[in-house]
N, C-alpha and C positions, 0 to 999 in steps of 0.2 A: 704124940702120934695122931690123936684125934684132930689136932689143929692142922697138922700136915696133910692129913687125909681130906679134910674139908676144904683146904686151900686148893688142892689139886683137882678135886672132883666138883667142878662148878655147879652142876645141876643138883647136887645133894648137900647144900650148905646148911640146911636146917637139921637139927638133931633128930626130928621125927623121921627124916628120910635116910638116916645113917645106915640102916640095915638093907637099903635097896641094892647096894653093890655087894652082894654076899660073896661073890667069887673073889673080889679084891680083898674083902675082909678076911677070908679064909687064908689067902696068900700072905697077908700081913701077919696074921696070928702064927702061921707056920714059920715065918721068918723070925718072929720074936721069941719063939720057943728055943731058938739057938742061944739066947742070952741066959745062961744057966746061973752065973754068979757074977756079982759086981766086979770082982777082981780078975775074972777070967777074960783076959784081953782078946785072945784068939776067938773065943766064942762070941764075944760082943762085936768084934769086927765082922764076923760072919753074919750076925744079926743085922747090922747096919747095911751090909752089902746086899742081903736078901731083901731088906726093906726098900733100899734104893732101887733095886731091879724091878720089884713089883709095882712101886709107884711110878717108875719110869715107863712101865708097860701101859699105864693109863695115860700119862702125859704124851707119849709118842708110841702108839701101838705098832706102827710099822717098823720102827727101829728095834723095839724091845719085845720081840717074840710074836708080833702080830703077823697076819698073813699078807704077803705082798703079791698083788696080781700081776699079770702080764697081758695087758689089754690093748686092743687097737681102737684109737679114738680119731674121729674126723671132726674138724671144725669147718662148717660150710659158711662162707663169708669170712674166712680166716685172714684176709688181707685188709679188712675194714677197721673202723675205729674201735669197735668192740673186739673184733676177731683177732687182731694182732696181740693185744695184751692177754686175751684169753688163751691164745696159742702159747704164749710165753709161759703162762702159769701151768697149763696142761703138760707142756714139755718137761716141766720140773716135777710132775707128779710121779712118785715112785711106782704107781700102779700102771703107768703108761709105757708100753714097750714100743709102740708104733703110733706116730701122729701124722695124720694127713691134713694138709692145709689146702682147702678148695676155695676158689673165688673166680670171678669173671675176668676176662682179659681187659675189661675197661676199668678195673680197679686202679686206684692211684698208685699202688705198689703191686708188682706181680706176685702171685701166690708162690711161685718158685723162688723168688727172692726172699720172701718171709721164711720159707722152709729152709733155704740155705743158711740164712742168718741163725735160725734156731738150731740147725744141725751142729753148730759149733759149741753148744752148751755141753758141759761135762756131765751129762746125764745119760741114762741108758736108752732113752727113747730115740728111735730112728725117725727122721722127719722127711716127708716128701710133699712137694707141691703139685697141685693140679689146677688147670685153668680151662675154662670154656668161653667161647664167644657168646654174646648175649642171646643169640638166636638158637644156640645148641640146646638140646634136651639132656639134662643129667641122666635120664634113663638110657640114652644112647651112648654116653661118653664116660660114665663114672663107675664102670664095673670094677676096675682095678682098685680105685680109690675106696669104694664102699664095701667090697666083698670082705667078709671077716670082721667087720666093725662090731664092737660091743657097745659103743656109745657114740652118738652123733649129736653134736651141739650146733645149733643153727641160729647164729646172730646175723640174720639176713633181712633184707627188705629195706624200704625207705624209712628214714628216721622222721620223727615228728619235728615240725617247725613251729615257731611261736604262733599261737592262735589256732593251731591245727588239732582237731579232735581225733582220737584214735580210730573212731568209726570211719573217718575219711580215708584211712589207710587200708581198710579191709579189702576193697576190690583189687588193689595192686598187690598187696603183701600176701593175701591168701593164694594168689596165683603163683607167686614166688615160692611160698612154702609148699604148695602142692607139687611142684616140679621136683623138689628135693625129697619130699615124703614118698613120692612115687618111685624114685630111684632106690630109696631105702627099702621100700616094700619088696622090690625085686631082688636086691643084692644083699641086704642084711635085715631080713624081716624080724629077727629076734633081738636086734639092737634096741637100746633105750634111746629115744629121741628127745632131746631137751630143746624146746622151741623158745627162742628169744626173738619173736617176731610180733610186732604190734599190729593190730590190737590183740593181745594174748587172749583176752576173754572171749573173743570170737574165733580167732585163728585155730586155737587148740580144739574146740568142739568141731570145727569144720574138718580138720585133719583126722581127728578120732573117728568121726562118722564115716569118712572115706575109707579108713583102715578097716572099720567094722564091715562096711559094705563089701570090701575085698576079701573078707573072711579072716582077717588078721586081728591080733589082740590090740584093742584101742588103748589099753593101759600101758602099752610100750611108749606112748606119746605123752610127754609131760610139759606143762607150761612152767618155765623157770620164773619163780616169784621170789627167789632168795634175796634180791636186792631190797625188797620191802622189810625183810627181817634184819638184814645188815643195817639198814638205816634206823629202824626202830631201836635196835640194840645200841647203836652209837648215840642216838639222841637221849636215851635213858642214861647212858654213861655220862654224857655231857652235862645233863641236868642234876645228877646225883653224885658223881664222882666215884660210884661203885665200880669195882673192877669189871671191865668190859668182857673178860673171859667168862665171867659167871652170869652174864645177862643173856637170856634167850627168850625173846618176845615172840610168841606164836602170832603169825599174821594170817588171817583166814579170809575167805570170800573170793575175791578176784584180784586183778592186777591193774586197776585203773581207777583213779579218783575215789569216789565214795564207796566203791566195792572193796577197797583195801581197808581191812579192819584189824588193827593191832590189839591184842588182848593184854593190855597192861595190868589188868587185875590179877593175872596169873604169874606176875613177875615180882619176886620179893623186893627187888631194888626199887620198884615203883610203888610200893605200898603206901608211901608217905605222900603221894601226889594228891592234891585236891581235885575236886571235880573239874574246876576251871583249868587246871594244869593238864588233866587227862584230855579234855576237849581240845586244848591247844596243841598238845603233842600228837593226838590223833590226826588233826588237820595238817600238822607239819609233815607227818609221814605220807599222807595222801598227796600233798603238793610238792614233795621233794623232787620228783622228776621234772615238773614244770619249772621249779626253781633253777635247776641245772640248765634246762633249755633256754630260759630267759637270761641266765648269767653268761651263756655262751653266745648270746646275741644272734640266735638263729643259725649259727655256724656248726651246730651239732647238738647232741643230746648226751645223756649220761653214758659214757663209754668206759672209762677206767673203773668206776665203781661197779658197773654192770659186768665187766669182765671178771672182776674179783668175785662177784656174786655167782656168776656162771660157773666159775671154777669151784666154788664152794658146793654148788649143786652137783657138778660133775664128780667131785671127790666123794660125796655121799653115795652116789650111784656106784662108783668103782669100789668103794669099801664094801658095799652090799654084794656086788658081783664076786668079790674075793671072800665071801662068806663071813663078813663082819657086818651084821645087820646095823644099819645106820638110819637115823631119822632126820628128815629135812622137810621143810614146807614146800609144797608144789601144788600146781593146779592140774587136776586130773579128772577123768571120767569116774563118777561114783557108781558103785554097784547098787542095784535096787535094794539088796538085802541090808545095806548099811544104813538105810533110813534117812539119807541125806535129803534136805529140802529141795535141792536142784540136782540135775544129772551131771553137772560139772561144778567143782568147788575146790578152792585152795584150802588146805589144812596141813597138819603134820602128816607126813607119809613115811612109812618105814620101807627101806629098800633092802633087798636080799639077793640071793644068787640068781634069781630069774627076773629081777626088776622090782616092781611094786609088790610088796608083801601085804601091806595093810594101809588103808586110809583111815586115819584116826577120827573119832567123833569130835564134833565141836560142841563143847559143853562147859558148864560152870561159868557162864557169862555173868557179868555184873548187870545191874539194871540198865546202866547207860549202854553197855555193849549189846544187850539184847535189843534195845531200840535201834541201835546202829546196824545190827545184823539184819533186821527187817528192812531197813533202808537199802542195805547192800543187796539183799536178795531181789528186791524190786527192780533195781537197775540191772543187776547181773542177768536176770531172766531174759530181758530183751536182747542183751549182747550175745548170750548163748544162742538164742533163736536165730540171730543174724548169721551165726556160723553154721548152724544146722541147715538153714535155708540155702546157704552157699553150697553145702555138700549135696543137696538134693538136685542141683543143676549140673553136676559133673560126676565123674568117676575116675579112679586111677586106671591108667592105660597099661594094664599088666597082661 
């Protein structure tokens, strides 16, 4: 029983953490009470059925008694390289009852075409496409698309090209993000916005400051950093052979270069890493995006893995909205009471019925990680300031 429990409950693999899932343990014990005698076949079958059901609830909470939501989701930039696979994944999410695919008419594939293609999936979600000309304002045209949305994912803006710094993108991509955020502020102000718009370290503060200036909740806007976690998890698995399902590397700081800080010291599977291995793995995670850009020869950036990570973030938000609190790393505005060293920071975030419930503290760093954290903060501060300065030059046209 203990072996089965630890195998299924990845975060609780150590004996010392065995009591953390008290609800599951109670259900397991209740199921096992049914096994009254070794020879009592019917009672023992009932025991195994009860055990199977309660373990199944952990392995797949949606199927086995979890709460399934019915939410409207929009993907802005849904016909692009990230947008299409992201729409495919979100259309399959059992929490999604309505999916809107929005893009510009200049996209290589019409948004309506992507929506029609996805509408043939044998899933419950209804899919509809929306397209604007490049000079149209989302605020003027997207009322139907955005009204009633619970989650808006934004894989929009220009991608990085070889040798291009994320800061070079700020002027263009912040303007693109602003147009979408402006429309969300008007038509779905309570929706969670997941921004996948580079440079995330600057664009997210810019949009949050604009939301705050408009009297809206800036914590409704999140920078999607899940790809850093996905990569760190995979790299640890590749290096150790440990089951990837049980690896969850917290990645804190920001979402660019040296601001990306994976906390390998907090991962049991990485305990055997030498200092040299940790430094190399840290660098590998930081440079992973550039590796993809270079491998694609300037013809694109990380699209498929980013779509996967965006769907992972979206799933965490939707679980939270369905009243199943879920934790996922994200880059958000920090409350002053949280004692964070900067006003914007990536860390573990718990999502609930209204969105962000808690931004977790960054603590228990190793000596190496503490040094890297100081480096991260130094670079991130300037990138945050660039976003804040952008917000000071404009306002949402509400």
